[in-house]
SEBANU-658876 format. One line per field, with one value per residue (C-alpha): residue number from 1; residue in three letters; x, z, y. Coordinates in pm, 1 decimal, decimal comma. Example, Ala and Ser with C-alpha at 12.3 -4.5 7.8 and 13.67 -1.06 7.14 Angstrom:
# SEBANU-658876
nr = c(1 2)
rest = c(ALA SER)
x = c(1230,0 1367,0)
z = c(780,0 714,0)
y = c(-450,0 -106,0)
# end
This chain:
# SEBANU-658876
nr = c(1 2 3 4 5 6 7 8 9 10 11 12 13 14 15 16 17 18 19 20 21 22 23 24 25 26 27 28 29 30 31 32 33 34 35 36 37 38 39 40 41 42 43 44 45 46 47 48 49 50 51 52 53 54 55 56 57 58 59 60 61 62 63 64 65 66 67 68 69 70 71 72 73 74 75 76 77 78 79 80)
rest = c(UNK UNK UNK UNK UNK UNK UNK UNK UNK UNK UNK UNK UNK UNK UNK UNK UNK UNK UNK UNK UNK UNK UNK UNK UNK UNK UNK UNK UNK UNK UNK UNK UNK UNK UNK UNK UNK UNK UNK UNK UNK UNK UNK UNK UNK UNK UNK UNK UNK UNK UNK UNK UNK UNK UNK UNK UNK UNK UNK UNK UNK UNK UNK UNK UNK UNK UNK UNK UNK UNK UNK UNK UNK UNK UNK UNK UNK UNK UNK UNK)
x = c(-415,2 -161,1 -431,3 -680,5 -421,1 -362,5 -727,7 -763,8 -477,2 -614,5 -969,2 -794,1 -639,1 -950,9 -1089,9 -971,1 -1198,7 -1056,2 -720,8 -801,4 -957,0 -639,2 -396,8 -647,7 -648,5 -247,4 -248,0 -457,4 -241,9 82,2 -48,0 -191,5 142,3 323,7 97,4 141,3 516,3 540,9 318,1 342,6 -21,9 -126,2 -39,4 -355,8 -524,7 -295,0 -352,6 -731,9 -755,1 -534,4 -740,5 -1068,2 -928,7 -804,3 -1153,1 -1322,4 -1080,7 -1140,6 -1501,0 -1477,6 -1237,1 -1396,1 -1696,9 -1511,4 -1392,0 -1748,8 -1851,7 -1591,7 -1639,3 -1985,5 -1935,5 -1705,6 -1932,3 -2238,8 -2001,8 -1887,4 -2257,2 -2338,9 -2056,4 -2104,4)
z = c(-229,1 52,7 296,5 137,7 129,3 471,3 555,7 400,7 592,8 926,2 805,3 762,6 1099,1 1261,6 1411,7 1502,3 1227,1 951,5 1063,1 1039,6 686,2 553,6 689,7 547,8 223,8 215,0 302,9 24,0 -230,8 -109,0 -103,9 -442,2 -564,6 -425,1 -555,9 -917,1 -893,2 -731,5 -960,4 -1299,2 -1277,7 -1543,0 -1425,0 -1541,0 -1248,8 -1028,5 -1199,7 -1214,5 -842,5 -771,9 -987,0 -845,3 -494,9 -577,8 -684,0 -387,8 -156,3 -307,5 -249,9 66,8 220,8 82,5 254,2 576,1 523,6 459,0 791,0 1009,9 885,0 946,9 1296,0 1374,4 1247,6 1479,5 1783,5 1710,2 1679,7 2029,7 2226,2 2112,9)
y = c(1309,3 1254,3 1327,2 1082,5 809,6 867,1 859,5 521,2 382,6 512,8 359,2 13,3 1,8 150,9 -163,5 -516,6 -672,4 -439,4 -546,4 -903,5 -841,2 -662,4 -954,5 -1218,6 -1046,9 -1019,7 -1393,4 -1503,1 -1292,7 -1431,8 -1791,4 -1747,8 -1604,6 -1889,3 -2139,6 -1978,7 -1981,9 -2309,7 -2500,0 -2303,7 -2230,7 -1966,7 -1603,9 -1489,1 -1635,5 -1436,4 -1117,2 -1179,2 -1223,8 -920,8 -705,8 -821,3 -787,4 -425,2 -319,3 -462,7 -308,8 12,7 18,3 -129,9 117,6 408,8 303,3 272,6 632,9 750,5 561,4 700,4 1052,5 1044,7 887,7 1163,0 1431,1 1282,2 1239,2 1609,2 1748,8 1564,0 1697,1 2061,1)
# end
């Protein structure tokens, strides 16, 4: 399990575009949390966005892990 979590963390940091995505999603969640706390908006809005972002992020990062694994396999096959 720890290896898988490490692979996911590496996939998140692998390219500048992925890092921008991660910082952008974090900024959206922080801004939404501040908005809910400051205005007294319903908490279910925040929870819904967090849940949707978590599901989307899970599938996106898994696709990045698979993409990176295939790239490594292809690169290893070409150099052999």
